[in-house]
mmCIF file of the C-alpha atoms, coordinates in Angstrom:
data_MODEL
# 
_entry.id   MODEL 
# 
loop_
_atom_site.group_PDB 
_atom_site.id 
_atom_site.type_symbol 
_atom_site.label_atom_id 
_atom_site.label_alt_id 
_atom_site.label_comp_id 
_atom_site.label_asym_id 
_atom_site.label_entity_id 
_atom_site.label_seq_id 
_atom_site.pdbx_PDB_ins_code 
_atom_site.Cartn_x 
_atom_site.Cartn_y 
_atom_site.Cartn_z 
_atom_site.occupancy 
_atom_site.B_iso_or_equiv 
_atom_site.pdbx_formal_charge 
_atom_site.auth_seq_id 
_atom_site.auth_comp_id 
_atom_site.auth_asym_id 
_atom_site.auth_atom_id 
_atom_site.pdbx_PDB_model_num 
ATOM 1   C CA . UNK A 1 1   ? -0.309  0.069  -0.080 1.00 0.00 ? 1   UNK A CA 1 
ATOM 2   C CA . UNK A 1 2   ? 1.381   3.300  -1.054 1.00 0.00 ? 2   UNK A CA 1 
ATOM 3   C CA . UNK A 1 3   ? 0.401   5.103  2.282  1.00 0.00 ? 3   UNK A CA 1 
ATOM 4   C CA . UNK A 1 4   ? 2.514   2.737  4.288  1.00 0.00 ? 4   UNK A CA 1 
ATOM 5   C CA . UNK A 1 5   ? 5.347   2.732  2.112  1.00 0.00 ? 5   UNK A CA 1 
ATOM 6   C CA . UNK A 1 6   ? 5.338   6.568  1.932  1.00 0.00 ? 6   UNK A CA 1 
ATOM 7   C CA . UNK A 1 7   ? 5.225   7.018  5.810  1.00 0.00 ? 7   UNK A CA 1 
ATOM 8   C CA . UNK A 1 8   ? 1.961   9.047  5.119  1.00 0.00 ? 8   UNK A CA 1 
ATOM 9   C CA . UNK A 1 9   ? 0.535   7.620  8.349  1.00 0.00 ? 9   UNK A CA 1 
ATOM 10  C CA . UNK A 1 10  ? 0.571   8.005  12.013 1.00 0.00 ? 10  UNK A CA 1 
ATOM 11  C CA . UNK A 1 11  ? 1.263   4.705  14.054 1.00 0.00 ? 11  UNK A CA 1 
ATOM 12  C CA . UNK A 1 12  ? -0.676  4.328  17.286 1.00 0.00 ? 12  UNK A CA 1 
ATOM 13  C CA . UNK A 1 13  ? 0.075   1.912  20.274 1.00 0.00 ? 13  UNK A CA 1 
ATOM 14  C CA . UNK A 1 14  ? -2.486  3.120  23.069 1.00 0.00 ? 14  UNK A CA 1 
ATOM 15  C CA . UNK A 1 15  ? -5.803  4.817  23.387 1.00 0.00 ? 15  UNK A CA 1 
ATOM 16  C CA . UNK A 1 16  ? -3.988  8.076  24.159 1.00 0.00 ? 16  UNK A CA 1 
ATOM 17  C CA . UNK A 1 17  ? -2.026  8.163  21.017 1.00 0.00 ? 17  UNK A CA 1 
ATOM 18  C CA . UNK A 1 18  ? -5.134  7.184  18.788 1.00 0.00 ? 18  UNK A CA 1 
ATOM 19  C CA . UNK A 1 19  ? -7.243  10.333 20.814 1.00 0.00 ? 19  UNK A CA 1 
ATOM 20  C CA . UNK A 1 20  ? -4.595  12.681 19.967 1.00 0.00 ? 20  UNK A CA 1 
ATOM 21  C CA . UNK A 1 21  ? -4.428  11.371 16.049 1.00 0.00 ? 21  UNK A CA 1 
ATOM 22  C CA . UNK A 1 22  ? -8.144  11.493 15.672 1.00 0.00 ? 22  UNK A CA 1 
ATOM 23  C CA . UNK A 1 23  ? -8.477  14.845 17.619 1.00 0.00 ? 23  UNK A CA 1 
ATOM 24  C CA . UNK A 1 24  ? -5.794  16.308 15.046 1.00 0.00 ? 24  UNK A CA 1 
ATOM 25  C CA . UNK A 1 25  ? -7.690  14.671 12.186 1.00 0.00 ? 25  UNK A CA 1 
ATOM 26  C CA . UNK A 1 26  ? -4.768  12.915 10.783 1.00 0.00 ? 26  UNK A CA 1 
ATOM 27  C CA . UNK A 1 27  ? -5.716  11.306 7.613  1.00 0.00 ? 27  UNK A CA 1 
ATOM 28  C CA . UNK A 1 28  ? -4.120  8.158  7.987  1.00 0.00 ? 28  UNK A CA 1 
ATOM 29  C CA . UNK A 1 29  ? -3.657  6.062  11.105 1.00 0.00 ? 29  UNK A CA 1 
ATOM 30  C CA . UNK A 1 30  ? -2.130  2.800  11.386 1.00 0.00 ? 30  UNK A CA 1 
ATOM 31  C CA . UNK A 1 31  ? -3.285  0.700  14.591 1.00 0.00 ? 31  UNK A CA 1 
ATOM 32  C CA . UNK A 1 32  ? -0.096  -1.380 15.466 1.00 0.00 ? 32  UNK A CA 1 
ATOM 33  C CA . UNK A 1 33  ? -0.448  -5.092 16.277 1.00 0.00 ? 33  UNK A CA 1 
ATOM 34  C CA . UNK A 1 34  ? 0.531   -4.387 19.948 1.00 0.00 ? 34  UNK A CA 1 
ATOM 35  C CA . UNK A 1 35  ? -2.825  -2.394 20.430 1.00 0.00 ? 35  UNK A CA 1 
ATOM 36  C CA . UNK A 1 36  ? -4.922  -4.072 17.588 1.00 0.00 ? 36  UNK A CA 1 
ATOM 37  C CA . UNK A 1 37  ? -6.741  -6.651 19.972 1.00 0.00 ? 37  UNK A CA 1 
ATOM 38  C CA . UNK A 1 38  ? -7.477  -3.852 22.699 1.00 0.00 ? 38  UNK A CA 1 
ATOM 39  C CA . UNK A 1 39  ? -8.689  -1.611 19.963 1.00 0.00 ? 39  UNK A CA 1 
ATOM 40  C CA . UNK A 1 40  ? -11.268 -4.247 18.423 1.00 0.00 ? 40  UNK A CA 1 
ATOM 41  C CA . UNK A 1 41  ? -12.491 -5.135 21.974 1.00 0.00 ? 41  UNK A CA 1 
ATOM 42  C CA . UNK A 1 42  ? -13.070 -1.672 23.234 1.00 0.00 ? 42  UNK A CA 1 
ATOM 43  C CA . UNK A 1 43  ? -14.199 0.413  19.932 1.00 0.00 ? 43  UNK A CA 1 
ATOM 44  C CA . UNK A 1 44  ? -17.250 0.717  18.297 1.00 0.00 ? 44  UNK A CA 1 
ATOM 45  C CA . UNK A 1 45  ? -16.031 0.306  14.643 1.00 0.00 ? 45  UNK A CA 1 
ATOM 46  C CA . UNK A 1 46  ? -17.601 2.835  12.075 1.00 0.00 ? 46  UNK A CA 1 
ATOM 47  C CA . UNK A 1 47  ? -20.075 1.250  9.688  1.00 0.00 ? 47  UNK A CA 1 
ATOM 48  C CA . UNK A 1 48  ? -18.811 0.713  6.077  1.00 0.00 ? 48  UNK A CA 1 
ATOM 49  C CA . UNK A 1 49  ? -20.478 2.586  3.072  1.00 0.00 ? 49  UNK A CA 1 
ATOM 50  C CA . UNK A 1 50  ? -22.499 -0.180 2.166  1.00 0.00 ? 50  UNK A CA 1 
ATOM 51  C CA . UNK A 1 51  ? -23.959 -0.580 5.783  1.00 0.00 ? 51  UNK A CA 1 
ATOM 52  C CA . UNK A 1 52  ? -24.566 3.189  5.851  1.00 0.00 ? 52  UNK A CA 1 
ATOM 53  C CA . UNK A 1 53  ? -26.330 3.336  2.465  1.00 0.00 ? 53  UNK A CA 1 
ATOM 54  C CA . UNK A 1 54  ? -28.784 0.353  3.201  1.00 0.00 ? 54  UNK A CA 1 
ATOM 55  C CA . UNK A 1 55  ? -29.814 1.925  6.442  1.00 0.00 ? 55  UNK A CA 1 
ATOM 56  C CA . UNK A 1 56  ? -30.247 5.305  5.078  1.00 0.00 ? 56  UNK A CA 1 
ATOM 57  C CA . UNK A 1 57  ? -32.273 3.918  2.030  1.00 0.00 ? 57  UNK A CA 1 
ATOM 58  C CA . UNK A 1 58  ? -34.506 1.733  4.492  1.00 0.00 ? 58  UNK A CA 1 
ATOM 59  C CA . UNK A 1 59  ? -34.958 4.843  6.945  1.00 0.00 ? 59  UNK A CA 1 
ATOM 60  C CA . UNK A 1 60  ? -35.855 7.007  3.892  1.00 0.00 ? 60  UNK A CA 1 
ATOM 61  C CA . UNK A 1 61  ? -32.962 9.518  4.862  1.00 0.00 ? 61  UNK A CA 1 
ATOM 62  C CA . UNK A 1 62  ? -34.078 10.159 8.244  1.00 0.00 ? 62  UNK A CA 1 
ATOM 63  C CA . UNK A 1 63  ? -31.410 7.986  9.635  1.00 0.00 ? 63  UNK A CA 1 
ATOM 64  C CA . UNK A 1 64  ? -28.483 10.412 9.468  1.00 0.00 ? 64  UNK A CA 1 
ATOM 65  C CA . UNK A 1 65  ? -30.532 13.155 11.176 1.00 0.00 ? 65  UNK A CA 1 
ATOM 66  C CA . UNK A 1 66  ? -31.678 10.945 13.953 1.00 0.00 ? 66  UNK A CA 1 
ATOM 67  C CA . UNK A 1 67  ? -28.461 9.275  14.211 1.00 0.00 ? 67  UNK A CA 1 
ATOM 68  C CA . UNK A 1 68  ? -26.679 12.397 14.711 1.00 0.00 ? 68  UNK A CA 1 
ATOM 69  C CA . UNK A 1 69  ? -28.931 13.703 17.609 1.00 0.00 ? 69  UNK A CA 1 
ATOM 70  C CA . UNK A 1 70  ? -29.292 10.192 19.440 1.00 0.00 ? 70  UNK A CA 1 
ATOM 71  C CA . UNK A 1 71  ? -25.457 9.308  19.368 1.00 0.00 ? 71  UNK A CA 1 
ATOM 72  C CA . UNK A 1 72  ? -24.085 11.975 21.722 1.00 0.00 ? 72  UNK A CA 1 
ATOM 73  C CA . UNK A 1 73  ? -26.899 11.300 24.214 1.00 0.00 ? 73  UNK A CA 1 
ATOM 74  C CA . UNK A 1 74  ? -26.328 7.239  23.854 1.00 0.00 ? 74  UNK A CA 1 
ATOM 75  C CA . UNK A 1 75  ? -22.735 7.836  24.314 1.00 0.00 ? 75  UNK A CA 1 
ATOM 76  C CA . UNK A 1 76  ? -23.021 10.041 27.255 1.00 0.00 ? 76  UNK A CA 1 
ATOM 77  C CA . UNK A 1 77  ? -25.036 7.480  29.394 1.00 0.00 ? 77  UNK A CA 1 
ATOM 78  C CA . UNK A 1 78  ? -22.890 4.476  27.969 1.00 0.00 ? 78  UNK A CA 1 
ATOM 79  C CA . UNK A 1 79  ? -20.216 2.753  30.191 1.00 0.00 ? 79  UNK A CA 1 
ATOM 80  C CA . UNK A 1 80  ? -16.628 3.230  29.604 1.00 0.00 ? 80  UNK A CA 1 
ATOM 81  C CA . UNK A 1 81  ? -13.770 5.515  29.997 1.00 0.00 ? 81  UNK A CA 1 
ATOM 82  C CA . UNK A 1 82  ? -13.915 9.205  28.876 1.00 0.00 ? 82  UNK A CA 1 
ATOM 83  C CA . UNK A 1 83  ? -10.925 8.523  26.590 1.00 0.00 ? 83  UNK A CA 1 
ATOM 84  C CA . UNK A 1 84  ? -12.866 5.537  24.943 1.00 0.00 ? 84  UNK A CA 1 
ATOM 85  C CA . UNK A 1 85  ? -16.122 7.569  24.572 1.00 0.00 ? 85  UNK A CA 1 
ATOM 86  C CA . UNK A 1 86  ? -14.303 10.292 22.818 1.00 0.00 ? 86  UNK A CA 1 
ATOM 87  C CA . UNK A 1 87  ? -12.709 7.968  20.322 1.00 0.00 ? 87  UNK A CA 1 
ATOM 88  C CA . UNK A 1 88  ? -15.815 6.246  19.524 1.00 0.00 ? 88  UNK A CA 1 
ATOM 89  C CA . UNK A 1 89  ? -17.264 9.599  18.550 1.00 0.00 ? 89  UNK A CA 1 
ATOM 90  C CA . UNK A 1 90  ? -14.369 10.837 16.709 1.00 0.00 ? 90  UNK A CA 1 
ATOM 91  C CA . UNK A 1 91  ? -13.994 7.569  14.852 1.00 0.00 ? 91  UNK A CA 1 
ATOM 92  C CA . UNK A 1 92  ? -17.394 8.112  12.976 1.00 0.00 ? 92  UNK A CA 1 
ATOM 93  C CA . UNK A 1 93  ? -15.399 10.283 10.496 1.00 0.00 ? 93  UNK A CA 1 
ATOM 94  C CA . UNK A 1 94  ? -12.991 7.462  9.608  1.00 0.00 ? 94  UNK A CA 1 
ATOM 95  C CA . UNK A 1 95  ? -13.333 4.225  7.660  1.00 0.00 ? 95  UNK A CA 1 
ATOM 96  C CA . UNK A 1 96  ? -11.304 1.179  8.321  1.00 0.00 ? 96  UNK A CA 1 
ATOM 97  C CA . UNK A 1 97  ? -9.328  -1.227 6.407  1.00 0.00 ? 97  UNK A CA 1 
ATOM 98  C CA . UNK A 1 98  ? -7.251  -4.459 7.515  1.00 0.00 ? 98  UNK A CA 1 
ATOM 99  C CA . UNK A 1 99  ? -3.802  -4.047 5.958  1.00 0.00 ? 99  UNK A CA 1 
ATOM 100 C CA . UNK A 1 100 ? -2.423  -7.112 7.134  1.00 0.00 ? 100 UNK A CA 1 
ATOM 101 C CA . UNK A 1 101 ? -3.463  -9.951 9.727  1.00 0.00 ? 101 UNK A CA 1 
ATOM 102 C CA . UNK A 1 102 ? -1.973  -7.530 12.385 1.00 0.00 ? 102 UNK A CA 1 
ATOM 103 C CA . UNK A 1 103 ? -2.384  -4.011 11.536 1.00 0.00 ? 103 UNK A CA 1 
ATOM 104 C CA . UNK A 1 104 ? -5.672  -2.068 10.985 1.00 0.00 ? 104 UNK A CA 1 
ATOM 105 C CA . UNK A 1 105 ? -5.576  1.392  8.655  1.00 0.00 ? 105 UNK A CA 1 
ATOM 106 C CA . UNK A 1 106 ? -7.984  3.896  9.651  1.00 0.00 ? 106 UNK A CA 1 
ATOM 107 C CA . UNK A 1 107 ? -8.582  6.791  7.011  1.00 0.00 ? 107 UNK A CA 1 
ATOM 108 C CA . UNK A 1 108 ? -10.954 9.734  6.814  1.00 0.00 ? 108 UNK A CA 1 
ATOM 109 C CA . UNK A 1 109 ? -14.083 8.835  5.125  1.00 0.00 ? 109 UNK A CA 1 
ATOM 110 C CA . UNK A 1 110 ? -13.698 11.876 2.444  1.00 0.00 ? 110 UNK A CA 1 
ATOM 111 C CA . UNK A 1 111 ? -10.680 10.182 0.983  1.00 0.00 ? 111 UNK A CA 1 
ATOM 112 C CA . UNK A 1 112 ? -12.960 7.406  -0.404 1.00 0.00 ? 112 UNK A CA 1 
ATOM 113 C CA . UNK A 1 113 ? -14.552 9.855  -2.792 1.00 0.00 ? 113 UNK A CA 1 
# 
């Protein structure tokens, strides 16, 4: 993958580094193999474009509006650390791809277009 070869990404090894990267809106974030299992266990992964499209069509376009209003409320009352809640909230702007068996690449959703 060109992004990994050209070092255009930020590699994160813990939740604090991930939160800093998503707060700074880094375009490409590589989840290291050391942090991958914890990341997958604790994080609500963003929906894929196909899942979002099906959901939007089924809800006649109201899903984005309703989801945008309800997500902060649900996130506020959910259990978990404050850092993890912030990560989950900000990861909604990212799409993910498994680059290998050990690493996950997160990239900003607008790079898909």
